[in-house]
Each structure stands twice: as structure tokens, then as C-alpha cells.
C-alpha positions in Angstrom: -8.7 19.6 -86.8 -9.5 23.2 -86.0 -10.9 22.2 -82.6 -7.6 20.3 -81.9 -5.5 23.3 -82.9 -7.6 25.5 -80.7 -7.3 23.2 -77.8 -3.5 23.0 -78.2 -3.3 26.8 -78.5 -5.2 27.3 -75.3 -2.4 25.9 -73.1 1.3 26.7 -72.8 3.6 24.0 -74.4 5.3 23.5 -71.0 1.9 22.6 -69.5 1.5 19.8 -72.1 5.0 18.6 -71.4 4.3 18.5 -67.6 1.1 16.6 -68.3 2.7 14.1 -70.6 5.8 13.8 -68.3 3.4 13.1 -65.4 1.9 10.2 -67.2 5.3 8.8 -68.2 6.8 9.2 -64.8 3.8 7.5 -63.2 4.2 4.6 -65.7 7.8 4.3 -64.6 7.2 4.6 -60.9 4.3 2.2 -61.1 6.5 -0.3 -62.9 8.9 -0.5 -60.0 7.6 0.9 -56.7 4.6 -1.5 -56.2 7.2 -4.3 -56.3 9.6 -2.8 -53.8 8.5 -5.0 -50.9 8.9 -8.1 -53.1 12.2 -6.9 -54.3 13.5 -6.3 -50.8 12.2 -9.6 -49.6 14.1 -11.4 -52.4 17.3 -9.4 -52.2 17.8 -8.6 -48.5 17.7 -10.5 -45.3 15.1 -8.1 -43.7 11.9 -9.4 -42.2 8.4 -8.2 -43.0 8.5 -5.5 -40.2 11.7 -4.0 -41.5 10.5 -4.1 -45.1 7.2 -2.5 -44.1 9.0 0.3 -42.2 11.3 1.1 -45.2 8.3 1.1 -47.7 6.3 3.3 -45.3 9.1 5.7 -44.6 8.7 7.2 -48.1 5.1 8.1 -47.5 6.0 9.7 -44.2 8.7 11.9 -45.7 6.3 12.9 -48.5 3.7 13.9 -45.9 5.9 16.5 -44.2 8.3 17.4 -47.1 5.8 19.1 -49.5 5.7 22.4 -47.6 9.4 22.8 -47.4 9.8 22.2 -51.2 6.9 24.6 -52.0 8.3 27.3 -49.8 11.7 27.0 -51.3 10.3 27.3 -54.8 8.6 30.5 -53.6 11.7 31.9 -52.1 14.3 30.9 -54.7 13.2 29.2 -57.9 10.6 26.8 -59.2 13.2 25.5 -61.7 15.8 24.9 -59.0 13.4 22.8 -56.8 11.9 20.9 -59.8 15.2 19.9 -61.3 17.1 19.2 -58.0 14.3 16.8 -57.1 14.1 15.2 -60.5 17.8 14.5 -60.9 18.1 13.3 -57.3 15.0 11.1 -57.8 16.6 9.6 -60.8 19.6 8.6 -58.7 17.4 7.3 -55.9 15.7 4.7 -58.2 19.1 3.5 -59.4 20.3 3.4 -55.8 17.6 0.8 -55.0 19.0 -1.5 -57.6 22.6 -1.2 -56.2 22.4 -1.7 -52.5 21.1 -4.2 -49.9 22.1 -2.2 -46.9 19.0 -1.5 -44.7 20.3 1.8 -43.7 20.9 2.9 -47.2 17.5 1.5 -48.3 15.8 3.5 -45.6 17.6 6.7 -46.7 16.6 6.0 -50.3 13.0 5.5 -49.3 13.0 8.7 -47.5 14.5 10.6 -50.4 12.0 9.0 -52.8 9.1 10.4 -50.7 10.9 13.7 -50.3 11.6 14.1 -54.0 8.0 13.3 -54.9 6.7 15.8 -52.4 9.0 18.5 -53.7 8.5 17.9 -57.5 4.8 17.3 -57.8 3.4 20.3 -55.9 5.9 22.7 -57.6 5.0 21.2 -61.0 1.3 21.9 -60.2 2.2 25.5 -59.3 4.1 25.9 -62.6 1.1 24.6 -64.5 -1.1 27.1 -62.7 1.5 29.9 -63.3 1.3 29.2 -67.1 -2.6 28.8 -67.3 -5.3 31.4 -67.1 -7.4 31.0 -63.9 -10.6 30.0 -65.8 -8.7 27.1 -67.5 -6.9 25.7 -64.3 -9.6 23.3 -63.3 -9.3 21.7 -66.8 -5.5 21.4 -66.3 -5.9 19.9 -62.9 -8.4 17.3 -64.3 -6.2 16.5 -67.1 -3.2 15.9 -64.7 -5.3 13.6 -62.7 -6.2 11.7 -65.8 -2.6 11.4 -66.8 -1.7 10.0 -63.4 -4.3 7.3 -63.7 -3.3 6.4 -67.2 0.3 6.0 -65.9 -0.8 4.0 -62.9 -3.0 1.7 -65.0 -0.2 0.9 -67.5 2.8 0.8 -65.2 2.2 -2.4 -63.1 1.1 -4.4 -66.0 4.1 -3.3 -68.0 6.3 -4.3 -65.0 4.8 -7.8 -64.7 4.9 -8.2 -68.6 8.6 -7.3 -68.7 9.2 -9.7 -65.8 10.7 -7.0 -63.6 8.9 -7.8 -60.4 11.9 -9.3 -58.5 14.8 -7.7 -60.3 16.6 -4.4 -59.9 16.3 -3.6 -63.6 12.9 -2.0 -63.0 14.5 0.6 -60.7 17.3 1.3 -63.2 14.8 1.8 -66.0 12.7 4.0 -63.8 15.7 6.1 -62.9 16.7 6.4 -66.6 13.2 7.6 -67.5 13.3 10.3 -64.9 16.7 11.4 -66.0 15.6 11.7 -69.6 12.4 13.5 -68.4 14.5 16.0 -66.5 16.7 16.7 -69.5 13.8 17.1 -71.8 11.8 19.4 -69.5 15.0 21.6 -68.8 15.5 22.0 -72.5 12.0 23.0 -73.1 12.1 25.5 -70.2 15.3 27.1 -71.7 13.6 27.3 -75.2 10.5 29.0 -73.8 12.2 31.4 -71.5 10.4 29.9 -68.5 12.8 31.7 -66.1 11.2 35.0 -67.0 7.8 34.1 -65.7 8.4 31.8 -62.8 9.2 34.0 -59.9 7.4 37.3 -60.0 8.8 40.3 -58.2 11.8 39.3 -56.1 11.0 41.9 -53.5 7.6 40.0 -52.9 9.3 36.8 -52.1 8.8 35.5 -48.6 11.3 33.7 -46.4 10.4 30.1 -45.3 9.8 31.3 -41.8 7.3 34.0 -43.1 5.6 31.3 -45.2 5.2 29.2 -42.2 3.7 31.9 -40.1 1.2 32.8 -42.8 0.2 29.1 -43.3 -0.1 28.6 -39.5 -2.2 31.7 -39.2 -4.5 30.9 -42.2 -7.6 29.3 -40.7 -9.1 28.5 -44.2 -6.0 26.6 -45.1 -6.1 24.5 -41.9 -9.7 23.6 -42.6 -8.9 22.7 -46.2 -6.1 20.4 -45.1 -8.3 18.9 -42.4 -11.0 18.2 -45.1 -8.3 16.5 -47.2 -7.2 14.4 -44.2 -10.9 13.3 -43.6 -11.3 12.4 -47.2 -8.1 10.5 -47.2 -9.3 8.4 -44.3 -12.2 7.2 -46.4 -10.4 6.9 -49.6 -7.6 4.9 -48.1 -10.0 2.0 -47.5 -9.7 1.2 -51.2 -6.1 0.0 -50.8 -6.1 -0.7 -47.1 -9.1 -2.8 -46.3 -11.1 -3.4 -49.4 -9.3 -6.7 -50.4 -9.8 -8.3 -46.9 -13.5 -7.4 -47.0 -13.9 -8.9 -50.4 -12.1 -12.0 -49.2 -14.5 -12.4 -46.3 -17.6 -12.0 -48.5 -16.7 -13.7 -51.7 -13.4 -15.5 -51.2 -10.5 -15.0 -53.7 -10.4 -11.3 -52.5 -7.0 -10.6 -54.1 -8.3 -11.6 -57.6 -11.6 -9.6 -57.2 -9.7 -6.6 -55.9 -7.5 -6.6 -58.9 -10.5 -6.6 -61.2 -12.0 -3.7 -59.3 -8.8 -1.7 -59.4 -8.8 -2.1 -63.3 -12.4 -0.9 -63.3 -11.4 2.1 -61.2 -8.6 3.0 -63.6 -10.6 2.5 -66.8 -13.5 4.6 -65.3 -11.1 7.5 -64.6 -9.7 7.3 -68.1 -13.2 7.1 -69.7 -15.0 9.8 -67.5 -12.2 12.3 -66.4 -12.6 14.6 -69.5 -16.4 14.8 -69.6 -16.8 15.1 -65.9 -14.0 17.6 -65.6 -15.7 19.7 -68.3 -19.0 19.7 -66.4 -17.3 20.4 -63.1 -15.5 23.4 -64.7 -18.9 25.0 -65.2 -19.7 25.0 -61.5 -17.8 26.3 -58.5 -15.1 24.0 -57.1 -17.0 23.6 -53.8 -20.0 22.2 -55.7 -17.8 19.7 -57.4 -16.2 18.7 -54.2 -19.5 18.2 -52.4 -20.8 16.1 -55.3 -17.6 14.1 -55.3 -18.0 13.4 -51.6 -21.5 12.3 -52.1 -20.4 9.8 -54.8 -17.6 8.7 -52.5 -19.9 7.9 -49.7 -22.4 6.0 -52.0 -19.6 4.0 -53.4 -18.1 3.2 -50.0 -21.5 2.1 -48.6 -22.1 0.1 -51.7 -18.8 -1.8 -51.4 -19.8 -2.6 -47.8 -23.3 -3.9 -48.6 -23.0 -5.3 -52.1 -23.6 -9.1 -52.1 -22.8 -9.7 -55.8 -19.7 -8.8 -57.7 -21.9 -6.9 -60.3 -23.0 -4.6 -57.5 -19.5 -4.3 -56.4 -18.6 -3.0 -59.9 -21.4 -0.5 -59.7 -20.1 0.7 -56.3 -16.6 1.0 -57.6 -17.7 3.1 -60.6 -19.7 5.4 -58.2 -16.7 5.6 -55.9 -14.5 6.5 -58.9 -16.8 9.3 -60.0 -16.4 10.8 -56.5 -12.6 10.5 -56.9 -12.7 12.3 -60.3 -14.8 15.1 -58.9 -13.1 15.6 -55.5 -9.4 15.8 -56.0 -9.1 18.3 -58.8 -11.7 20.5 -57.1 -9.8 20.4 -53.8 -6.6 21.6 -55.7 -8.6 24.4 -57.3 -9.9 25.6 -53.9 -6.3 25.7 -52.7 -5.3 27.6 -55.8 -7.9 30.3 -55.2 -6.9 30.5 -51.5 -3.1 30.9 -52.0 -1.5 34.4 -52.1 0.3 34.7 -55.4 3.8 34.9 -53.8 3.2 31.8 -51.6 1.4 29.4 -54.0 4.4 27.0 -53.8 4.1 26.8 -50.0 0.3 26.4 -50.2 0.5 23.7 -52.8 3.2 21.9 -50.8 1.2 22.0 -47.6 -1.4 19.9 -49.4 0.8 16.9 -48.7 -0.1 17.1 -45.1 -3.5 15.7 -46.0 -1.6 12.4 -46.6 -2.0 11.9 -42.9 -5.5 10.6 -43.7 -4.1 7.8 -45.8 -1.9 6.9 -42.8 -4.7 7.0 -40.3 -7.3 5.4 -42.6 -6.1 1.9 -42.9 -5.5 1.5 -39.2 -8.9 2.9 -38.3 -10.6 0.9 -41.0 -8.8 -2.2 -40.1 -9.9 -1.9 -36.5 -13.5 -1.4 -37.5 -13.4 -4.3 -39.9 -12.0 -6.7 -37.3 -14.4 -5.6 -34.5 -17.7 -4.9 -36.4 -17.4 -6.3 -39.9 -17.2 -4.8 -43.4 -20.7 -3.3 -43.6 -20.3 -1.2 -40.4 -16.7 -0.2 -41.4 -17.7 1.0 -44.9 -20.8 2.7 -43.7 -18.8 4.6 -41.0 -16.3 5.6 -43.7 -19.1 6.9 -45.8 -20.2 9.1 -43.0 -16.6 10.3 -42.4 -16.3 11.4 -46.0 -19.6 13.3 -45.9 -18.4 15.0 -42.7 -15.5 16.4 -44.7 -17.9 18.5 -46.8 -18.9 20.4 -43.7 -15.2 21.0 -43.0 -14.6 22.3 -46.6 -17.7 24.4 -46.4 -16.5 26.0 -43.2 -13.0 26.7 -44.8 -14.6 28.1 -47.9 -16.8 30.4 -45.8 -13.8 31.6 -43.8 -11.7 32.2 -47.0 -14.5 34.5 -48.4 -14.4 36.5 -45.2 -10.6 36.7 -45.5 -10.8 37.9 -49.0 -13.3 40.6 -48.2 -11.1 41.8 -45.4 -8.2 42.2 -47.7 -6.0 39.6 -45.9 -4.8 38.0 -49.1 -2.4 40.9 -49.7 1.1 41.3 -48.3 2.5 39.4 -45.4 
């Protein structure tokens, strides 16, 4: 009991509310958004191409919207950006249930991606604002755990409630986001969060200033490139793994579902102990270790000829996931100037380009050369990202020693 009290006292209550809210929001989103394509097919006259374009539009908006949201939070207010995105997001989900117009659905999909890219980086910055530097890696690990718990529960809950083809799932999701926004707003008022969110007003940079700093930061460019490269490998999990399993074993959709469950269960089981171990080493070490596990897992998926070995490969792949993503966020946190942390965190969404490139590149390799060659190539790609991250880390140390991390 004393350990639990000590743990709870180690973090600001707002941090816990953001962590729990992150899990609940992921449950809600995963209960509805995975079924968007089915819903559009059942309730509109659009063909597969139009449906795919609308579904993909959200990811594209999220890729390029994060920097703008983060820069606005630096310039004006974390609270303003967070709550504007949450309340609009709530309306977006309800809107999916109320329209069958392709133009409106496209707008809603774009707004969905934009709201996500605004809220999530800013919420991470707020967590970091409220957490001592030595505990931030733990917070980022817990946030990743909460996301995976939500993603594991949401789709199952959606199927169990029979919401796959109905608009009710989107209405429920919108309602959950609205309640979350009200609850979080009330807590922020109670804890006087406005007094610690913005720092010295005179130190606030304009969006143009933030853009110039980001464009001129070689370390940031290398970290973002590293994230893009990792994303190319990681995206094979959702882009090309099921077709590969179908070629090798048959019933690829069923086996893929089992392996996704194993992925989620492994994250839930190992995130806390591995996060605790990773926190004792520099973030770059955890990132390199994560990339190594990523690579072994990818190669294993390509070469495993029994389902038992596929399970082992998936567990190794998931260990890489657990180590890599919180460490990458921690590297970004250490790089960002205090008055531009929102913009730096928001710029992290540019790494989503890897998950746009990856399925196309992997699909081409799968078709031309087969699964073994494709997954082996992706293992090499992920390992190459370690070289990029190492170069970025080396450059950031030079920058710090030169005093560049001060004023604009």
C-alpha cells in the first residue's frame, strides 16, 4: 500500500487523468474507426476506391497537422489547442453517423486526422511539463501501455456490441470524447493548470519562428528520418503480414488476428518491466535494442514455417515496439527547446510518412520476390534507422555544447 501511495504521489494527478483518458479514448476510437470502411460500404454508394481515399485522408491530415497544432500550443495555449481538438473531435465522430455525403465524409475524415494530430502531441507535452525529467521515460512507457490496452479492448467491444455496420458506434465514440473533454477541463481548473502551462510569455515564438528553428535543426531532421525509416518496417505488420501468412499457411486473416492479439497481450504484460529497465539506460540504447528486436522479429515472420515460430517472432517484434517508441519520444523531449516543445512533439507526426511508404514498398517486394525477401529487407531497413538516430544524437550533443538550445 505504501508503494502504491508513493507511486501515485510521484506523478501529477493530471498526468494520471491523461493516461486513463488516453486508454478510454483509444477504446472508443478502436470501437468505431476500424469499422469505418465497412460502415461506408453499407451506408453509402461509394466504391472501394472512394472509401479507401476517405479512410486514408485522415492519416494524411494527421501526418502534416501535428506541427501546426504543436506550434499553436507553444504560441498561445496548451489548453486551447487540447480542448478545441477534443470538442471538435467529438462532433466529428457524431458527424460520421449523420451523413452519407462523400464530400462531408471526406471533410470529417480530414478533421479526424487533424484533431488527433493536434491533441495527442500536445497532451504528451503537457505530461512532460508536469513530470520531472528523470521520470518522463516512465510516463511515455505508461502512455504507450494505455494505448495498447485501449486498442486491444476497443475492436472486441465493438464486435460484441454489434456496432460494426451501424452509426451508433460513432455516436458513442463522440459522446465518450465529449465526457472526457469536460472531465479533463474540470480537473485542469481544479489544479490551476493554466498557471504552469505556458512559461514566460515573452519567450513564446511565433509559428514562423518555430518553423525556421525546426527547418534549421539537423538533429530533429535526422530523428524524424529515423522515425520514418522505422515506420516503413513497422507498417508491414498491418500492410503485408496477412497476405504473407495466407501464402504460407492459408487462412491468413484468422492467423493474423491471433498474432495481433498476441501483440497486444505482450505489450500489456511487458511494457512496465521493460519500461523500468529501459529507464535505467540512455534512450538511444533502448532505441537501438528495440530496433534489433524489431529486425529479428521481422526476419522471423518472413522465415518461420510453423505458427509456433510465428508467435515467437511476433513476441520479439513486440519487444522492439515496446522499447523503440517511448525511447524515440524521450530523445525528442531532450532535444526540444523549452519554449518550442509543442512544435517539436507535433513535428513527430511527420514520421507517419513511413507508414504511408511502407505498405506500398513492402507490397511490391512481396509480389516480386516473396515474403522472405520482403521481411528480410525490412529488417535491414529498420537496422539502418539506428545509424540515422545515432547521427542525430551525435549532432544534438554538438548543438548542446555550442549553446544552440537557447533563444531563437
